[in-house]
C-alpha positions as CSV (number, residue, x, y, z in Angstrom):
1,M,0.0,0.0,0.0
2,S,1.3,3.5,-0.8
3,G,1.8,6.1,1.8
4,V,-1.2,8.0,0.6
5,V,-4.5,6.3,1.7
6,G,-7.1,6.5,-1.1
7,E,-9.1,4.1,-3.2
8,E,-6.9,1.5,-4.7
9,A,-7.4,-0.3,-8.0
10,G,-8.3,-3.9,-7.6
11,A,-9.7,-3.5,-4.1
12,T,-12.0,-6.3,-2.9
13,P,-15.7,-5.6,-3.5
14,A,-18.4,-6.3,-0.8
15,D,-22.1,-5.7,-0.8
16,A,-24.1,-4.6,2.3
17,P,-25.1,-8.1,3.4
18,T,-21.5,-9.2,3.4
19,V,-20.4,-6.1,5.4
20,V,-23.2,-6.7,7.9
21,A,-22.4,-10.4,8.3
22,T,-18.7,-9.7,8.7
23,R,-19.3,-7.1,11.3
24,L,-21.6,-9.3,13.3
25,G,-18.9,-12.0,13.6
26,A,-16.2,-9.4,14.3
27,H,-18.2,-7.9,17.1
28,G,-18.6,-11.2,18.9
29,L,-22.4,-11.2,18.3
30,R,-22.2,-14.5,16.5
31,G,-20.7,-17.8,17.6
32,A,-20.0,-19.1,21.1
33,G,-18.9,-15.7,22.5
34,L,-15.6,-14.6,24.0
35,P,-14.4,-16.3,27.2
36,S,-15.1,-13.5,29.7
37,L,-16.3,-9.9,30.2
38,R,-12.6,-8.8,30.2
39,D,-12.0,-10.5,26.9
40,V,-15.0,-8.7,25.3
41,V,-13.8,-5.3,26.5
42,G,-10.2,-6.0,25.5
43,H,-11.3,-7.2,22.1
44,L,-13.4,-4.1,21.5
45,G,-10.8,-1.7,23.0
46,A,-13.4,0.6,24.5
47,V,-17.2,0.2,25.0
48,Q,-19.4,3.3,25.1
49,S,-21.2,3.2,28.4
50,Q,-22.8,6.5,29.4
51,E,-26.0,4.3,29.8
52,F,-24.2,2.1,32.4
53,H,-26.6,-0.8,33.0
54,P,-27.6,-1.2,29.4
55,S,-23.9,-1.2,28.5
56,L,-23.4,-4.2,30.8
57,W,-25.8,-6.2,28.7
58,G,-24.0,-5.1,25.5
59,I,-20.8,-6.6,27.0
60,A,-22.4,-9.7,28.5
61,Q,-24.2,-10.7,25.3
62,R,-20.8,-11.0,23.6
63,A,-19.4,-13.3,26.3
64,A,-19.8,-17.1,26.6
65,G,-22.7,-18.0,28.9
66,T,-24.0,-14.4,29.0
67,P,-22.6,-13.4,32.5
68,S,-25.1,-11.8,34.8
69,A,-25.4,-8.1,35.5
70,A,-24.4,-8.8,39.1
71,S,-21.1,-10.4,37.9
72,A,-20.5,-7.5,35.6
73,R,-21.0,-5.0,38.5
74,E,-18.6,-7.0,40.6
75,A,-16.0,-6.7,37.8
76,F,-16.3,-2.9,38.0
77,S,-16.1,-2.9,41.8
78,A,-13.0,-5.1,41.7
79,G,-11.3,-2.9,39.1
80,D,-11.2,-5.6,36.5
81,L,-13.2,-3.2,34.3
82,L,-13.0,0.6,34.5
83,R,-15.2,3.4,33.3
84,T,-14.0,6.9,32.3
85,H,-14.1,9.6,29.7
86,V,-11.9,8.6,26.8
87,L,-11.8,8.7,23.0
88,R,-14.7,11.2,22.9
89,P,-16.5,13.3,25.6
90,T,-18.5,10.4,26.9
91,W,-17.9,7.4,29.2
92,H,-16.3,4.2,28.0
93,T,-15.6,0.9,29.6
94,V,-11.9,-0.1,29.2
95,L,-9.4,-2.5,30.7
96,P,-7.0,-1.3,33.3
97,D,-4.0,-2.2,31.1
98,D,-5.4,-0.1,28.2
99,V,-6.7,3.1,29.9
100,R,-3.4,4.9,30.4
101,W,-2.3,4.7,26.8
102,L,-5.8,5.4,25.4
103,L,-6.0,8.6,27.5
104,Q,-2.6,9.8,26.5
105,L,-3.5,9.2,22.9
106,T,-7.0,10.7,22.9
107,A,-7.3,13.1,25.9
108,P,-5.7,16.1,24.0
109,R,-8.5,15.9,21.4
110,V,-11.2,15.6,24.0
111,H,-9.7,18.6,25.8
112,R,-9.9,20.6,22.6
113,L,-13.6,19.7,22.1
114,N,-14.3,20.7,25.7
115,R,-12.4,23.9,25.6
116,P,-15.5,26.2,25.1
117,Y,-16.8,24.9,28.5
118,Y,-13.6,25.3,30.5
119,P,-13.9,29.1,31.2
120,D,-17.1,28.3,33.2
121,L,-14.9,26.3,35.7
122,G,-13.6,29.6,37.1
123,G,-10.1,29.9,35.6
124,P,-6.8,28.1,36.1
125,A,-6.5,28.8,39.8
126,Q,-9.9,27.4,40.7
127,D,-9.5,24.5,38.3
128,A,-6.2,23.6,40.0
129,A,-7.8,23.9,43.4
130,A,-10.7,21.6,42.4
131,T,-8.3,19.1,41.0
132,D,-6.2,19.1,44.2
133,L,-9.3,18.6,46.3
134,L,-10.5,15.7,44.2
135,A,-7.1,14.0,44.3
136,E,-6.9,14.4,48.1
137,S,-10.4,13.2,48.7
138,V,-10.0,9.9,46.8
139,A,-6.5,9.1,47.9
140,G,-5.8,6.0,50.0
141,G,-8.6,3.9,48.6
142,R,-11.4,6.4,49.6
143,H,-13.9,5.9,46.8
144,R,-16.3,8.9,46.6
145,T,-19.7,9.3,45.0
146,R,-20.6,12.2,42.8
147,V,-22.7,13.7,45.5
148,E,-19.9,13.5,48.0
149,L,-17.5,15.2,45.6
150,A,-20.1,17.9,44.9
151,E,-20.5,18.6,48.6
152,L,-16.7,18.8,49.0
153,L,-16.3,21.3,46.2
154,A,-19.3,23.4,47.4
155,S,-17.8,23.6,50.9
156,H,-14.8,25.3,49.2
157,G,-16.8,27.7,47.1
158,L,-16.1,25.8,43.9
159,P,-18.5,24.8,41.1
160,S,-20.6,21.8,42.3
161,T,-23.6,21.7,40.1
162,G,-24.6,21.6,36.4
163,I,-22.3,21.7,33.5
164,P,-19.3,23.3,35.3
165,F,-19.3,20.4,37.9
166,T,-19.6,17.8,35.1
167,Y,-16.6,19.3,33.3
168,I,-14.5,19.5,36.5
169,L,-15.0,15.8,36.9
170,M,-14.4,15.0,33.2
171,R,-11.2,17.1,33.2
172,A,-9.9,15.2,36.3
173,E,-10.6,11.9,34.4
174,L,-8.9,13.1,31.3
175,D,-5.9,14.2,33.3
176,R,-5.6,10.8,35.0
177,V,-6.4,12.1,38.5
178,V,-9.6,10.0,39.1
179,I,-11.3,7.0,37.5
180,S,-14.2,4.8,38.4
181,G,-14.2,3.2,41.8
182,A,-16.2,0.4,43.4
183,L,-20.0,0.6,43.0
184,R,-21.9,1.7,46.1
185,G,-25.4,0.2,45.6
186,R,-26.5,1.7,42.3
187,Q,-24.2,4.7,42.6
188,Q,-20.9,5.1,40.8
189,T,-17.9,6.2,42.7
190,Y,-14.6,7.9,41.8
191,A,-11.2,6.5,42.9
192,A,-7.6,7.6,42.5
193,F,-6.4,6.8,39.0
194,D,-3.0,5.4,40.0
195,E,-4.5,3.2,42.6
196,R,-6.7,1.4,40.0
197,V,-4.5,1.5,36.9
198,P,-1.2,-0.4,36.6
199,V,2.0,1.5,35.7
200,G,3.1,1.4,32.1
201,Y,1.2,1.5,28.9
202,G,-0.1,-2.0,28.5
203,P,0.6,-3.4,25.0
204,L,3.1,-0.5,24.3
205,G,5.3,-1.4,27.2
206,A,7.0,0.9,29.8
207,T,7.0,4.0,27.5
208,F,4.4,5.8,25.4
209,D,4.8,6.3,21.7
210,E,2.0,8.1,19.9
211,D,2.4,6.4,16.6
212,E,2.5,2.9,18.2
213,A,-0.6,3.8,20.2
214,L,-2.4,4.9,17.0
215,T,-1.6,1.7,15.1
216,E,-2.5,-0.5,18.2
217,L,-5.9,1.2,18.4
218,L,-6.4,0.8,14.6
219,R,-5.6,-2.9,14.8
220,R,-7.9,-3.4,17.8
221,Y,-10.7,-1.5,16.1
222,L,-10.5,-3.2,12.7
223,R,-10.2,-6.7,14.3
224,S,-13.3,-6.1,16.3
225,R,-15.4,-4.1,13.8
226,G,-14.6,-6.0,10.7
227,L,-14.9,-3.4,8.0
228,A,-14.8,0.4,8.4
229,T,-14.1,3.7,6.6
230,V,-11.6,6.3,7.5
231,K,-14.4,8.5,8.8
232,D,-15.8,5.6,10.8
233,F,-12.6,5.2,12.8
234,A,-12.0,9.0,13.1
235,G,-15.5,9.4,14.5
236,W,-15.2,6.6,16.9
237,S,-11.7,7.3,18.2
238,G,-12.1,11.1,18.3
239,L,-8.9,11.4,16.3
240,T,-8.6,13.3,13.0
241,M,-9.0,11.8,9.5
242,T,-5.5,12.9,8.8
243,R,-4.1,10.9,11.7
244,T,-6.3,7.9,10.7
245,R,-4.9,7.9,7.2
246,E,-1.4,8.1,8.6
247,G,-2.1,5.1,10.9
248,L,-3.4,3.1,8.0
249,A,-0.3,3.9,5.9
250,A,1.9,2.9,8.8
251,L,0.1,-0.5,9.0
252,G,1.1,-1.1,5.4
253,G,0.5,-4.7,4.3
254,E,-1.4,-5.5,7.5
255,V,-4.5,-3.9,6.0
256,E,-6.4,-4.0,2.7
257,Q,-9.1,-2.0,1.1
258,V,-12.7,-3.2,0.5
259,V,-15.1,-1.2,-1.7
260,G,-18.8,-1.3,-1.3
261,A,-20.6,-2.6,-4.4
262,G,-24.0,-3.5,-5.8
263,D,-26.4,-1.9,-3.3
264,E,-26.5,0.7,-0.4
265,A,-22.8,0.0,0.2
266,T,-21.9,1.4,-3.2
267,G,-19.3,4.2,-2.9
268,L,-18.0,3.2,0.6
269,V,-14.2,2.7,0.8
270,M,-13.6,0.5,3.7
271,W,-10.6,-1.1,5.4
272,R,-9.9,-4.5,7.1
273,L,-7.0,-6.4,8.6
274,V,-5.6,-8.9,6.2
275,D,-5.5,-11.5,9.0
276,G,-8.7,-10.2,10.6
277,P,-12.2,-11.5,10.5
278,P,-12.9,-13.1,7.1
279,L,-15.4,-11.6,4.7
280,T,-18.6,-13.5,5.5
281,A,-21.2,-14.0,2.8
282,A,-24.7,-13.4,4.3
283,A,-26.7,-16.7,4.4
284,G,-30.2,-15.6,5.4
285,D,-29.2,-14.9,9.0
286,G,-32.5,-14.5,10.8
287,H,-30.9,-14.3,14.2
288,V,-32.6,-11.7,16.5
289,D,-30.5,-9.4,18.7
290,L,-31.7,-7.1,21.4
291,L,-29.1,-4.4,21.3
292,Q,-28.7,-1.5,23.7
293,G,-29.2,1.9,22.0
294,Y,-25.5,2.9,22.2
295,D,-24.1,-0.5,21.3
296,E,-20.7,-0.6,19.6
297,Y,-22.4,-2.2,16.6
298,F,-23.9,1.3,15.9
299,V,-21.6,3.8,17.5
300,S,-18.4,2.4,15.9
301,Y,-19.5,3.6,12.4
302,K,-20.2,7.3,11.9
303,D,-20.0,7.0,8.2
304,S,-21.4,3.6,7.3
305,R,-23.8,3.0,10.2
306,D,-26.9,3.0,8.0
307,L,-25.9,-0.3,6.5
308,A,-27.7,-1.7,9.6
309,R,-31.0,-0.4,8.3
310,D,-33.4,-3.1,7.3
311,P,-34.3,-2.6,3.6
312,L,-37.7,-4.1,4.2
313,S,-38.6,-1.6,6.9
314,A,-39.9,1.4,5.1
315,E,-40.4,3.3,8.4
316,A,-36.8,2.7,9.6
317,P,-35.1,6.0,10.6
318,A,-32.6,7.4,8.1
319,V,-29.9,7.7,10.8
320,L,-29.2,5.1,13.5
321,P,-29.4,5.0,16.4
322,L,-32.3,7.4,16.9
323,R,-34.8,7.7,19.7
324,L,-38.3,7.1,18.8
325,P,-41.5,8.7,20.3
326,G,-42.0,7.5,23.8
327,T,-42.5,8.9,27.2
328,E,-39.8,11.3,28.4
329,E,-39.0,8.9,31.3
330,S,-38.7,5.8,29.2
331,P,-38.0,6.4,25.5
332,F,-37.7,3.5,23.1
333,L,-34.0,3.8,23.0
334,H,-32.9,0.2,22.4
335,V,-32.8,-1.8,19.1
336,I,-34.3,-5.0,17.8
337,A,-32.2,-6.3,14.9
338,V,-32.8,-9.3,12.7
339,G,-29.7,-10.5,10.8
340,G,-27.9,-7.4,11.9
341,R,-30.6,-5.1,10.4
342,V,-32.7,-2.8,12.6
343,V,-36.4,-3.7,12.5
344,G,-37.6,-2.0,15.6
345,R,-37.0,-0.6,19.1
346,W,-37.5,-1.9,22.6
347,R,-37.7,-0.5,26.1
348,H,-37.9,-2.4,29.4
349,V,-40.0,-2.3,32.4
350,L,-37.9,-3.8,35.2
351,T,-39.0,-4.7,38.7
352,A,-37.3,-6.6,41.5
353,R,-38.6,-9.8,40.1
354,T,-39.8,-9.3,36.5
355,L,-38.9,-7.9,33.1
356,R,-41.4,-6.8,30.5
357,L,-40.4,-5.5,27.1
358,D,-42.4,-3.0,25.1
359,T,-41.7,-2.7,21.4
360,Q,-42.1,-0.4,18.4
361,L,-41.6,-2.3,15.2
362,F,-40.8,-1.0,11.7
363,R,-42.2,-4.1,10.2
364,P,-44.0,-7.2,11.6
365,L,-41.9,-10.1,12.8
366,V,-42.4,-13.4,11.1
367,R,-43.1,-16.4,13.3
368,A,-39.4,-17.5,13.5
369,E,-38.3,-14.0,14.3
370,Q,-40.9,-13.7,17.0
371,R,-39.6,-16.9,18.6
372,G,-36.1,-15.4,18.4
373,F,-37.2,-12.2,20.0
374,E,-38.8,-14.2,22.9
375,A,-35.6,-16.2,23.3
376,Q,-33.5,-13.1,23.5
377,A,-35.9,-11.6,26.0
378,E,-35.5,-14.6,28.2
379,R,-31.7,-14.3,27.9
380,L,-31.9,-10.6,28.9
381,A,-34.1,-11.4,31.9
382,A,-31.7,-14.1,33.0
383,H,-28.8,-11.6,32.7
384,W,-30.7,-9.3,35.1
385,G,-31.7,-12.2,37.4
386,V,-35.5,-11.8,36.9
387,E,-38.3,-13.5,35.1
388,H,-39.5,-12.4,31.7
389,V,-43.2,-11.6,31.5
390,P,-44.4,-11.4,27.9
391,S,-46.2,-8.2,26.9
């Protein structure tokens, strides 16, 4: 491959069903699943998780045996999985070995995106005072809830509510002062970064190299997402398209180009690892997935996300994911997919003992699909440790 990344003559063609089938396998949504929750997160690199409990389902459904929500929560409390702002200005779940190098690679870009909000924090002196207070408060294994940290800052006359408080905490995460601590009931806590994260830079070794970090992230992304465009990776990683092209050029013969052909994939120029997930011809996959609304199957692809639209669903939204009409308290945020194509939305009504799913369909489910939906609803209920009650 030349140093300039563009469309190459003789690139492999792939239609939309092939792209979708390849992605499903790469994501771990087909087959026996990865061995553990840690393996899923390590495979994906980072998992968007601002909706914390739905994100646990998104991780668990890719793991063998579909681990329970309780076991996933235990993994967070133990520090086997961590949650912080990285890649983009939103929370992601990452492995302890990965978070330091991911932050060093992507935090500068997130800071630039956040810059318009930083003046509201009160200036450099107040920002430094807030950071010092946060660091002192969580030192020595003292995990603090958001409410406790707000009360601390308020007692010193520092921003403790609204957007300014949110950005004080995010800045402390990006600067590797705090990171997720043990759960306290259903509340998240913050802990000292260096008490939860091992020294060094994981796969990069003892020292950080930006170019090595970029190529490591690209490899991880392409291995777990199957096929993606330059804009897909740039949008997901928060890095620029220029840096993305430089990373692809540095990978050289490790990657090859795939061009969309024959249908709604036409015009897409995608990339894959040569030794990555093989191109998979679609074979009438009627498997039903209940995906959370911010699943990596959607948020990984800024440019080519709409290949997940179901061509038979005339009412499917033009851009995915998209909230549909619902009550303000419980929108139909989550996704029903058949063969990797979106056919509707679901929301849950969860009690201490039962789970009920409400749906909005873009097209009727055939009998086999309805059975698949019910099977996945039972799987979701088991994950939450409750009984599924059909609607």
